[in-house]
N, C-alpha and C positions, 0 to 999 in steps of 0.2 A: 598395259599389263602383260606380263610374260606367263607362260605355263610353268608349273613347278611339279613335274612328276617325281614321285617317290619310288625308289627301287629297292628291292631286297637282294642283297648279294651274299652268296655263300650257301652252304648246305644247312638243312634243318639241324638246329642245335648250335650252330656257329654262324648265325645270320647277322648281317649288319645292314642298317638302313642308310641309304644315301639320298640326298636331296639334289636334284638336278634342275638347273634353270634352263627352260626351253625358250623357244621363240614365241612371239605373240601369236594368239590363235589365228588371226587373219593371215599371217605369213605361213603358218603350218597348213592351213586349209589350201592355200595356193600351191603347196608342195604335195597335195594329195591326201593329207590327213583328214580323217573324219572321227567322230566320237567312237566309232566301232573299229578303228585301225588296230588297236591292241586290246586284249582281254586281260582282266586282273589275273595274275598268276602265270601269264604266258612267259615262257623262257625266251630271252632275247640277248643279243650281244650289242653293247653300246659303245660308241666312240664319243669321247668327251674331252674337254679341256679341264684339267684339275683346278679347283678353287685354291686361291692363296689364303682365303679367310677361314675356311673350314676344312677339316681333314676328309670328311666323307661327303664330298659334293663337287660340283663343277658345272660347266656349261655343256649341255647336251648338243652334239653335232649330228649324229645319225643313230638309227636303231635298225639292227638287222634281225629279221624274224627267222625262225627255224627253217622256213621254206627257202631262205636265201633272199627274200624280198628286202630291199633296203629303203627305209623311210628317212628322207633328209629332214633335218630340223633347222639348222642354222646355215648361213652362207659361209662356205669355207674361206673365201678371200678376206672376209671381215675379221676373222680370228686366227688367220694363219693356216686354216684348213687341217683336216686329218690327213 
């Protein structure tokens, strides 16, 4: 099973929900992810591969926190990398 984070994009009043497919939990924990890695409502910058099937979605590659910390999600070589 893969992770499926839901992200809200845009400002209040013009928000859009995006569905991102993440890596399996075991892979992500090996990259340093924990259940406390992100907080609900935390502003982040994401790198992803767009989905061909749905307009607001894709494969999540990495998440950059406001502090500059980058959390890797998927293996770059596998999908062409960011």
